[in-house]
C-alpha positions as CSV (number, residue, x, y, z in Angstrom):
1,M,-103.7,-114.4,48.3
2,L,-105.5,-114.9,52.0
3,S,-109.1,-116.6,51.9
4,E,-112.0,-115.1,51.9
5,T,-112.9,-115.8,55.5
6,A,-109.7,-114.5,57.1
7,T,-109.8,-110.6,55.5
8,M,-113.1,-110.9,56.9
9,L,-111.4,-112.2,60.4
10,K,-108.6,-109.5,59.2
11,A,-111.3,-106.8,59.1
12,I,-113.6,-107.3,62.5
13,L,-110.3,-108.0,64.3
14,H,-109.0,-103.5,62.5
15,T,-113.0,-102.4,63.0
16,R,-113.1,-103.7,66.6
17,S,-109.6,-102.3,67.6
18,H,-107.8,-98.8,67.9
19,K,-104.6,-97.7,66.8
20,D,-102.3,-96.7,69.8
21,G,-99.3,-95.8,69.5
22,S,-97.4,-99.7,67.9
23,C,-99.8,-101.5,69.3
24,R,-103.3,-101.8,68.4
25,I,-106.4,-101.9,71.1
26,W,-108.3,-104.6,71.2
27,N,-112.3,-102.8,71.8
28,G,-114.3,-106.4,71.3
29,S,-116.1,-108.8,74.2
30,W,-113.5,-109.4,76.6
31,G,-113.9,-112.9,79.0
32,G,-113.8,-113.4,82.6
33,A,-110.6,-113.8,82.8
34,G,-109.9,-110.4,81.6
35,Y,-108.7,-112.5,77.5
36,G,-110.3,-110.4,73.8
37,Y,-112.1,-113.2,71.8
38,I,-115.4,-113.0,69.1
39,T,-117.8,-116.2,68.8
40,I,-117.1,-117.7,65.0
41,K,-119.9,-120.2,64.6
42,G,-120.8,-120.2,68.3
43,Q,-117.4,-121.0,69.6
44,R,-115.6,-118.6,72.1
45,V,-111.9,-117.5,70.1
46,S,-109.4,-115.7,71.8
47,V,-108.5,-112.4,69.7
48,R,-104.5,-112.6,70.3
49,R,-104.7,-116.0,69.2
50,L,-106.5,-115.2,66.2
51,A,-104.0,-112.4,65.1
52,V,-100.8,-113.9,65.2
53,Q,-102.8,-117.0,63.1
54,L,-104.2,-114.0,61.2
55,S,-100.5,-113.1,60.9
56,G,-98.8,-116.2,58.8
57,R,-97.4,-117.8,61.7
58,S,-98.6,-120.8,63.5
59,I,-99.9,-122.5,67.0
60,G,-99.0,-126.0,67.9
61,E,-102.1,-127.1,70.3
62,D,-99.7,-127.1,73.1
63,Q,-98.6,-123.3,72.7
64,T,-100.6,-120.3,73.9
65,V,-100.0,-116.6,73.0
66,V,-98.9,-113.7,75.5
67,R,-97.9,-110.7,75.3
68,R,-94.0,-109.6,75.0
69,V,-94.0,-107.5,78.2
70,K,-90.8,-105.8,77.2
71,L,-92.2,-103.9,74.5
72,C,-95.7,-103.3,75.4
73,S,-97.2,-102.8,78.0
74,H,-100.7,-102.8,77.0
75,V,-102.3,-105.7,78.0
76,R,-105.2,-105.5,75.9
77,C,-103.2,-104.9,72.9
78,I,-103.7,-107.3,69.9
79,N,-100.8,-106.0,67.4
80,P,-98.9,-110.0,65.8
81,S,-95.3,-107.9,66.4
82,H,-96.3,-107.2,71.1
83,L,-97.2,-111.5,71.6
84,E,-95.1,-114.5,71.1
85,V,-96.5,-118.0,71.1
86,R,-95.2,-120.0,74.2
87,D,-96.0,-123.6,75.2
88,R,-98.3,-124.2,77.9
89,A,-95.8,-125.8,80.2
90,K,-93.3,-122.5,79.8
91,G,-97.0,-120.6,81.0
92,G,-96.6,-117.3,82.5
93,R,-95.8,-114.4,80.5
94,S,-92.8,-113.2,78.2
95,S,-89.6,-111.5,79.7
């Protein structure tokens, strides 16, 4: 069962995005580097990272979330199945 906070965050992601085919396109705020974010308790949080965490996958501090480019062409996609967790050291985009 999802906590109240997780349910609220899922609702925020849903209302600030729209469906486009199999993608979920973020319509909310974007940072200077081109990545979507929301502010939670005064801290900027990556919407990609949040979407992956809310889908039940864990992300380590030394990991980042990247778009699976062969699967998805939308830079603003936040569909967790179109995103993958990678080690920061590996960097770059997914294949």
